MARSE-823905 format. One record per residue: residue in three letters; x, y, z of N, C-alpha, C in turn. Coordinates in nm, 4 decimals. Example, Ala and Ser with C-alpha at 12.3 -4.5 7.8 and 13.67 -1.06 7.14 Angstrom:
BEGIN
residuo	npx	npy	npz	capx	capy	capz	cpx	cpy	cpz
ALA	1.3190	-0.5690	0.7800	1.2300	-0.4500	0.7800	1.3200	-0.3300	0.7800
SER	1.2850	-0.2250	0.7080	1.3670	-0.1060	0.7140	1.2900	0.0030	0.7870
END
This chain:
BEGIN
residuo	npx	npy	npz	capx	capy	capz	cpx	cpy	cpz
MET	-2.4268	4.0517	1.3505	-2.4816	3.9206	1.3083	-2.6023	3.8856	1.3904
ASN	-2.7066	3.8624	1.3344	-2.8198	3.8221	1.4129	-2.8260	3.6720	1.4621
ALA	-2.9187	3.6389	1.5398	-2.9240	3.5105	1.6081	-2.9381	3.3985	1.5041
GLU	-3.0297	3.4307	1.3962	-3.0564	3.3295	1.3001	-2.9352	3.2865	1.2171
LEU	-2.8587	3.3914	1.1823	-2.7343	3.3588	1.0976	-2.6318	3.2799	1.1876
ILE	-2.6282	3.3148	1.3200	-2.5296	3.2455	1.4113	-2.5782	3.0918	1.4222
GLY	-2.7070	3.0726	1.4261	-2.7643	2.9362	1.4420	-2.7297	2.8697	1.3116
ILE	-2.7487	2.9158	1.2015	-2.7189	2.8518	1.0668	-2.5708	2.8152	1.0664
LEU	-2.4844	2.9094	1.0951	-2.3414	2.8874	1.0999	-2.2971	2.7770	1.1863
ARG	-2.3518	2.7766	1.3099	-2.3292	2.6721	1.4059	-2.3740	2.5360	1.3564
ARG	-2.4912	2.5328	1.3051	-2.5320	2.3962	1.2470	-2.4529	2.3424	1.1356
SER	-2.4071	2.4496	1.0513	-2.3152	2.4092	0.9364	-2.1857	2.3498	0.9883
VAL	-2.1325	2.4055	1.0933	-2.0035	2.3674	1.1409	-2.0266	2.2171	1.2011
VAL	-2.1324	2.2061	1.2734	-2.1622	2.0717	1.3359	-2.1801	1.9604	1.2236
LEU	-2.2622	2.0009	1.1257	-2.2895	1.9051	1.0205	-2.1510	1.8654	0.9402
GLY	-2.0716	1.9687	0.9185	-1.9371	1.9599	0.8635	-1.8522	1.8587	0.9445
GLY	-1.8527	1.8740	1.0742	-1.7705	1.7907	1.1549	-1.8264	1.6429	1.1590
LEU	-1.9585	1.6306	1.1548	-2.0155	1.4935	1.1504	-1.9825	1.4307	1.0180
VAL	-1.9791	1.4972	0.9042	-1.9534	1.4402	0.7831	-1.8040	1.3972	0.7768
LEU	-1.7197	1.4772	0.8278	-1.5820	1.4515	0.8397	-1.5442	1.3301	0.9190
ALA	-1.6185	1.3254	1.0361	-1.5934	1.2081	1.1313	-1.6450	1.0840	1.0670
LEU	-1.7514	1.0858	0.9984	-1.8077	0.9565	0.9338	-1.7198	0.9230	0.8085
GLN	-1.6635	1.0181	0.7405	-1.5747	0.9890	0.6287	-1.4512	0.9184	0.6801
ILE	-1.3901	0.9737	0.7855	-1.2734	0.9089	0.8532	-1.3021	0.7623	0.8981
ARG	-1.4214	0.7383	0.9528	-1.4546	0.6150	0.9994	-1.4735	0.5147	0.8829
THR	-1.5314	0.5617	0.7746	-1.5581	0.4868	0.6554	-1.4196	0.4513	0.5941
ASP	-1.3367	0.5403	0.5895	-1.2002	0.5087	0.5341	-1.1305	0.4039	0.6111
LYS	-1.1309	0.4075	0.7363	-1.0813	0.3135	0.8285	-1.1359	0.1763	0.8015
ARG	-1.2795	0.1630	0.7883	-1.3339	0.0344	0.7711	-1.2948	-0.0199	0.6312
LEU	-1.2875	0.0660	0.5276	-1.2469	0.0186	0.4017	-1.1004	-0.0315	0.3930
ASP	-1.0177	0.0373	0.4572	-0.8795	-0.0069	0.4753	-0.8751	-0.1470	0.5455
ALA	-0.9439	-0.1659	0.6456	-0.9480	-0.2977	0.7168	-0.9995	-0.3974	0.6254
PHE	-1.1001	-0.3630	0.5468	-1.1610	-0.4598	0.4553	-1.0583	-0.5036	0.3542
GLY	-0.9867	-0.4027	0.2995	-0.8819	-0.4359	0.2028	-0.7658	-0.5236	0.2548
ASP	-0.7428	-0.5001	0.3817	-0.6315	-0.5726	0.4467	-0.6808	-0.7254	0.4616
GLN	-0.7994	-0.7461	0.4881	-0.8625	-0.8851	0.5017	-0.8615	-0.9445	0.3637
ARG	-0.8977	-0.8786	0.2676	-0.9107	-0.9308	0.1339	-0.7768	-0.9650	0.0648
ASP	-0.6733	-0.8861	0.1094	-0.5407	-0.9150	0.0469	-0.4898	-1.0554	0.0847
GLY	-0.5242	-1.1013	0.1919	-0.4802	-1.2338	0.2374	-0.5400	-1.3469	0.1546
ARG	-0.6550	-1.3148	0.0931	-0.7234	-1.4284	0.0285	-0.7257	-1.4085	-0.1337
SER	-0.6506	-1.3143	-0.1756	-0.6502	-1.2908	-0.3247	-0.5457	-1.3794	-0.4051
GLY	-0.4696	-1.4465	-0.3367	-0.3689	-1.5450	-0.4089	-0.4339	-1.6398	-0.4945
PRO	-0.5269	-1.7280	-0.4433	-0.5901	-1.8149	-0.5305	-0.6728	-1.7549	-0.6452
ILE	-0.7335	-1.6461	-0.6235	-0.8046	-1.5752	-0.7379	-0.7168	-1.5278	-0.8387
GLU	-0.5984	-1.4771	-0.7993	-0.5007	-1.4246	-0.8957	-0.4485	-1.5413	-0.9731
ARG	-0.4237	-1.6538	-0.9133	-0.3785	-1.7728	-0.9908	-0.4814	-1.8184	-1.0961
ARG	-0.6044	-1.8086	-1.0572	-0.7080	-1.8609	-1.1458	-0.7246	-1.7605	-1.2622
ILE	-0.7163	-1.6321	-1.2354	-0.7235	-1.5329	-1.3418	-0.6064	-1.5493	-1.4377
THR	-0.4890	-1.5733	-1.3917	-0.3662	-1.5906	-1.4716	-0.3884	-1.7167	-1.5512
ARG	-0.4344	-1.8217	-1.4954	-0.4587	-1.9398	-1.5723	-0.5581	-1.9242	-1.6877
LEU	-0.6787	-1.8512	-1.6646	-0.7689	-1.8232	-1.7589	-0.7117	-1.7357	-1.8729
GLU	-0.6229	-1.6366	-1.8395	-0.5673	-1.5523	-1.9389	-0.4776	-1.6329	-2.0276
GLY	-0.3978	-1.7297	-1.9676	-0.3197	-1.8139	-2.0471	-0.3944	-1.9056	-2.1433
LEU	-0.5167	-1.9524	-2.0885	-0.5913	-2.0339	-2.1773	-0.6429	-1.9559	-2.2946
THR	-0.6888	-1.8323	-2.2759	-0.7476	-1.7566	-2.3775	-0.6437	-1.7103	-2.4682
GLU	-0.5223	-1.6857	-2.4295	-0.4128	-1.6509	-2.5283	-0.3731	-1.7739	-2.6138
GLY	-0.3749	-1.8893	-2.5514	-0.3430	-2.0105	-2.6316	-0.4506	-2.0466	-2.7332
THR	-0.5702	-2.0132	-2.7211	-0.6614	-2.0448	-2.8139	-0.6685	-1.9492	-2.9263
GLY	-0.6199	-1.8262	-2.9093	-0.6337	-1.7198	-3.0133	-0.5236	-1.7259	-3.1054
END
């Protein structure tokens, strides 16, 4: 294997590791955001349920 191929493979491994690390970080942030949002979804769900009941009653 020549030096150019080794350099290309090395960069590919580094970029793959970077993408994987960023994906893991993004997943953690999305999970934290979902946990925050779960605590506030109660009033929204009640409003949606009320609107669904109103639309069923008019039809």
